[in-house]
Each structure stands twice: as C-alpha cells, then as structure tokens.
N, C-alpha and C positions, 0 to 999 in steps of 0.2 A: 504494500500500500504506500504509494509515493508520498502522499501528504504526511504520513506518520513518520517517515524516515527523513524528510526534508524540513529542517527547522525553519529555514527561511520562508519556504512556501507556507508552512503552518502559521507563521507570524503575519504574513501578508493577508491570509484569510481572516485572522483575528481582527486585524485593522479594518479590513473591508466590512466585516460583520458589525464592528463598533460604529463606523461612520454611516452605515446603512440603517441601523436601528436607533441611533441616537444623534442629536444635533451637536456638532463640535465646530467651534470657530478658532480654537487654539490647539496647538499640538500638545500643550501641557496636559490638558484634560484627557486627550487620547492616551498619552503615556501613562497616566495614573490608572486608566481603566485596563490597559493591556499588560501593565507591569514592565514597561520599558522606560529608558531615559528619554528626555525630550530630544536629545541628539540622535538616539537610535530611531525614534519615530520619524524624525526629519529625514534621515537617510532612506528609510523604507518608503516614505511618501514621495520622495524625489524620484526613486526608481519606478514606483507604481504609476506616477504621473507620466513618466516617459513611456511606459507600456500602455498608456491609455486606460488605466483602471480607476483613477481618481481625478477629481478636479474641484475647483471652488465654484459654488453657486450662491450668490448673494452674501458672500463673506463666510459661508459655511463649507467645510470639507465634506464631500459626499462621493459616493461611488458613481462611476459612469455606467452606462448600460452594459458595456463590456465587463466591467467589474462585477456587476450584479449577476450577469450570466455565468461568470467564472465561479462566483460564490455558490450559486445554485448547483452547478455541475459538480464541484468538489464535495459539497455537502451530500449530494445524492450518492456519490461514490462512497463516502464515509458511512452513510446509512445502509447501503447495500452490504458493505464490508461487515458492519456490526451485526446486521441481521443474519448473514451467513455464518459468521463466527459464533454467534449465540446458538444457532441450531447445531453446529458441530460440537460445541461444548456441552450440549444437553443440560443446560443449567436448570436445576430443579429447586422449587421452593416447597414442594410437598411430594411425598411418595408413599407407597404402600409396601409393607413388609409382613412376613408371617411372624407371629409372636412365638418366640422360642421358649418363653416363660410367661407367667402371668404378668400383665402390664397394666398399670394404672394411669389414668389421665394425668399428664404433666410429668410422667417419669422420663428421665434421661436414659436412653437405651444405646447399647453398642450394636453396631450393624456388621454382620458377617454373611458370607455366601455359603450356603449348605445345600448340596444336591441341586445346584443350579438356581436356587431361590434366595432372595434377600431375607434374612432372619434377624429379628430384633430380640435382644436379651436385656432385661433390666439389670443395671449395675455392672454389666460386663465392660471391661476395658477393651476398646477396639479403635482402629484407626479412623473409623467413621462413626458418627453419632447423630442422634436426632431426639426430638421430643414428641411423646405420644399425645395425640389429639383426643383420645378416648380410652376407656378401659377395654381390655381384650384378654380373653383366656388363652392359655397355651394352645397353639394350633390355629387360632383365629387370625383374620387380617387386621392390621392396625395401621392407621394413617399417621404419618410422621411429618413434622415441620422442624424449622430451625436446624436444618441439615448442615453438617460440617465434616470436613475431612473427606477422604476417599477410601473406598472399600478395598482391602487387600485381596488380590485375586491372582491365582496362577492359572495360565491358560491350560485347557485340556488338549489332548492330541487326537487325531483321527488316524485310525489304521484302516486304510482302504484295501480290501481283499478282493482280488480279481478271481472270479469264478468262471470255469469253462462255459463258453456260450454254446449256441446251437451247433455251430460248426465243429466245436471241440467235444461234443457229446453231452454237454450240459452236466447236471448234477450226477448222472449215472457214471460219469468219468471222474468223480471226486473220491479220494480215499477218505472216507468219513472218520475213521479212527485217527488218522493223522490230522485231519481238520479239527477234531475235538482236542487233540493234544496242543495244537497251535492256539486255539481259543483259551484253553485253560492256562496257558503260559503268557497270555496277553489279556489280563483282566481289564474290563471296561465298565463304564457306568451305563452306557446306552448302546442299543443295537439298532442299526438302520439297514434297510434293504432298498436297492435302487431299481429293481425290476422283478419280473416273475421268476426267473431262474434263481435269483438271490433269495426271494421269498420262500421258494420250495426248499432250497438248501437249508435255510434257517429252520424250517419245520423238521427236516431230517436230523438236524443237530439239536433239536429240542430247545431252540432259541425263540423267545417271543419278541418280535421286533417292536421297538418303541416308535420308530418312524418308518412309515411305508410310502408316504407320498411327500413330494418336495424334500426328499431325504437328504440331499446334499446341503441345502440351505438350513434344514433343521439340525444337521450334524455340525455345521459351522456355528450356529447359534448356541448349541449345547457346549461346544468347545470354548467359545467365548465366555461362557458362564462357569468354566472350570471343570467340565466333565469330559472324560475320555470316551471316545466313540469307536465302535466297530462298524464299518460301512461295507456291506457286501454288494458287489456289482459284477454282473457278467461281463465277459470280454466284449460283448456287443455295446455296453454302455459305460464301461470303465473309463475310457479315454475322455468321454464327455464329462464324467464325474470329476476327473482330475482338472479339466479345464474350468469347470464350475467352481471348484475349490480355489483355484488360482484367481479367478475373477472375483470371487467373494473376498479373498484376502487383499485385493487391491484397495478396497474401501476401509480396511482396518489398519490402525496405526501399528498395533502389534499383530503380526501375522500368525495365524493358527498353524502349528507344526503338524505335518502329516507324513506318513510313510505308505508305500505301496507294496503289497505282498501278492503272490499269485498261488491259488490252489490249482495246480496244473493237473495233469492226468494221473491216474493211479500209479503209473510207472514213474512219473517224475516227482510226485509228492509236492512239497511246499517250497517255493523259492521266494527270496526277498528281492524285489526290484530295486533299482537305484533309488536311494532316499530322495524324496521330494520335499523334505521338511523345509519350510520357509521361515523358521524361527529357531533359535538355539534352544536345546533341550533344557527344561527347567527354568526358562526365563520368566522372571516375575513380571506380572502386569498389574498396573493400577487402573481400576475402572474410572470413567470420567464423571461418575456421579452415581448415587444410589439409584438402582433401577426399580 
C-alpha cells in the first residue's frame, strides 16, 4: 500500500484533508492541526501548489479540484485496503465455543482446540481467553466476548492413499491384510473417501468414513483444525485430489502437510510416493482468531 509506506505522500493527504474540511488563512493553524512546523507546512504547500493540488481563494488555502480528486482516490484505496485486510484477519468480537466445564455468566475462560472444536474451560490458563455471555453446562454452546490472544494450534496432516482404480483391478487387487497393517501404523482422527472405489475399500477395512462428499476440502478443513486425516482415493481421482490439496493450500498462510502412499496390487503391496508435504513436520500454527 503506497500511501502507508510513503510518509511524504501521507502528509500531503493530511494537509489536503485539513484544508478541504476546515477554513485556514494561515499556515500556522494548519501546522498545529497536522503536527508539523510552520516551515514544514510551507514546504509541503509550495510543492503541492506546483503540482496543482492547492491554491488560495479569497485569502483562504483550499484544495483545487485536482487535489480533491486525489484525496478521494487515495482514501478509496485506503478503505479498500482496510476492508480486505479486516476480512483476512477475521477479526472477531464474539464467538461460540463448546463448554468444557460448567461456565457461569461473566466467567473468564481459557480457549483450546479439542477434536477440531473450540472448547472453553473456566479458570484454565490458555493463550487465548474470553468472557462468557451466559451460563452453560458442560457440553453446551457458550457465547464469548472480550476475546484476547490467539489459540495454540498444531496443524494436522493428510495421508493420501492411492487405491487401484478400475484399470488396476480396483479393491479386488488390494492386499487387505497389508492395508490394515498400514492403517494401524498411521493412526488418524478422521477418514475420508474420495470416490466409490475408496468407499468400498473403507467398508472392506471396517472403516467408517467421516467425509464422503467434498472430501478433499473437508480433509483440509479438518487438518487446519489440528486433526490428522486418512484420505482414500482411487488412481482415477488421486491426481485431482493432490491438485485440490495444493490449490487449497494456496489460500493458507501455513500450508497443510501431506504425504502420498499407494496401495498397489497384491504382489506389490504398499509403496510410499515422493513426499508432497508443503509444511515442515510438527510446525506450530497460531490461528488468526477464535473460530
């Protein structure tokens, strides 16, 4: 944002604003209003007059039409910048959490992430805190205000497992015993399936999918909330799933780490593809606000 980096430009705008909204016949009164010396104001006004931004009318210093147009244009840029930045920062003045303990109206609560949800505990020390708007029993929702701090959160990971597609024989060509060994050695919080082949394999492995539709975006959201996800996808859709994860990561400040594995044929067993992780393992993430 040019005007925020350029002190000279910002000062010119302040002077333009002052002489547009108030009547000034002397540079001393302008200097007092904008916090400059009279000499400083004199120098600015001289250059601004040379640029056709200010002039005197009836003994009063005022902005020209060009000066007013410049003022409006720069303020619009500033307004757009502030609006966009506020949306990105997700500034919250109220939020809802799950009561992890009995909460009374006015209690100061500590906020933590548990199982992907924001949980409030009375009297708990935490990096993020808030004030309860009403009573809530354990397990109930509670509205919070006077939010401060940021919630500690470690990103989850996505283990994308490629399953043989139709051309590779589908689930009939998967060594189920080895697949079970793989899953038991990679504990996760959530299971997602990306297509019919993946859903059928999950059934054969006695896995109950948490996400069956929009599974990639759901997996990313779960990982952002600190949960590890097993995402099953057939060879027919795995490449698209990888692309979707990469695309989703583009909008995240901290990238969700992921790895790709393959459940090949019965003869080949399980292989680990080249790691596609886009964030260092164990990297700590601070959320932008209590969700």
